[in-house]
N, C-alpha and C positions, 0 to 999 in steps of 0.2 A: 412606554418604552420608546426609545429614539430609534431611528432607521438603522443606525450602525450596530445597536444592540439587537434588533430583529434580525439583521443580517447575520451577526455572529451566532445567534441562537439557530438559525436556519442552517448555517454551515455545520454546527456541532451536530445537529440531529441528522443531517445527510451523512456526516462522517460516522456517527454511531451505527447507521444502518448500511454502511458501504459494502459489507460482505453478505448481506441478505440474498442477493441475486446470485452470488457464486455459490452460496451453500445450496440454494435451490437448484441451480444448474448441475451440481455434481451429485446430488442426492441420488442414491441408488446404484452409483457407478461402482465397479468392482475394483480390486486393487489393480488388476491388469489394465483396465481402462484408464486409471488415474496415473499410472506409470508409463503408458504408451507413449512412444516417440516416433514422429514420422521418419527421423533421421537422427544419427547420432549428435548432429549439431543443434537440432531443434529441441524445444522444452516440452516436457510432458505437462500435464495439468498439475501434478505435484510440485513440479519445478516452478511453475508459473505462480502458484500460491507461495512457495518458499521465497521467491523474488518479492513478493508483495510484503511478506513479513519482513525481509531485509529492508525494504524501502520504508516500511514503518519505523524500523529501528533508527534509520538515517534520518527521517523526517523528525522523529522525536528529538534526536540530538540537535538538529538544525533550529527547532522551536527554542529548546533550552539555551542554546548558544546565543540566539538573538536576545532572549530575555536577560541573559547574564551580561549583555553589552559587550560581547567579545568583538574585536576588531578584525579577527581572523576570517578568512573566506570560509563559507560553508562548505563542508565536504561533499565531494561526488563520490561514486563508487563504480567499480567495473562489475555490472550485474552478471555478466556471464561468468567471469571468474569467481565471483562469489557463489553463484549456483554450482558451478563445477567444483570448486574447492571444498565446498561442505558436502559434497555427494548428496545433494538435496533430494534426488529421486529416491533415495533410500529411507526418507522421513515418512512417517505416517501422516496421511492427510488429515486426520482428526486431531493430531498434535499440532499441525500447522495452523489449523482453523481456530484451535484453542488460543494459540500464541497470537494469531492476528486479531481475535476478538479482544483479548486481554490488553494488547498495546493500544487498541482503539479506545477501550473504555478508560485506560489510565491517562491517555492524552486528552480525551474528552473532559475528565475532571480538571486537568490543568487548564485547558481552553475555557471551561466554564468559570473559573476564578479570574480571568483576565479582564482588565478594564478595557474600555474603548481605546484608550491611548495605547495600551499593551498591544492590541490587535493591529495597530498601525505601525508598530515597531518593525524595523527591517534589518537585514543583514545583506551581505554580499555573496551571491551564489558562486559556484565553480567557474562560471563563464564571465564573472566581473560584473554582473548586473545586480541592482538592488532587487530584494524580494521581501515583501511584507508578510507578516504571520497570516494577515487576512487572506492573502492569495495562496498561501501554502496549502491551506486545508481543502479548498475547492480543487486545487491542482491534484492533490492526493486522491479525491474522490474521482475525479476525471480519469486519472491514471488507472485506478481499479477498474473502472468501466471499460476502458480500452482493453484490459487484461481479461475481462469477462468475455469479450468478443473473440479474444484469442482462444479462451477455453472452449467456446462454442465451435470454433474453427477446428481445434484438435478433436473434439467430440465427433464432428462430421468426418474428418479424415479417418479416424479410428473405426468408426462405423463402416466405412468402405473397405476396411482391411479385416473385418471379422474378428476383432480382439475378443 
């Protein structure tokens, strides 16, 4: 197996397990705890997870747009407006986890079919910079990890408020 193939395989494996730590972190939390917000402008744990599902949808589109050879800039999205507009805090955490896992599995299947050349294909992000598929997946995993830390902070804040 070549180095690029091993890197792709490793990226897919990390991607498939990206939600494991979040599931472990929120296991056993009550509905009140996952919906708690420090302020009206801050996100709850539920809203963080909804954002990650939204981000997965956008990443899914970006990958497919690159593979289709589109010359369009890859879409950005206003995460706060998306979370607020869909009333994300009203969603069930279990439904969000199901959606998150399903999108990852679906995309991992596609990623597993890509050639080394496909992994190097690129598009232009919303900032006008080129981005390769090979960079999108590790960036997504890193993004989820940063939100895992946000979830930990929300848990600590809510514990101080006796939710």
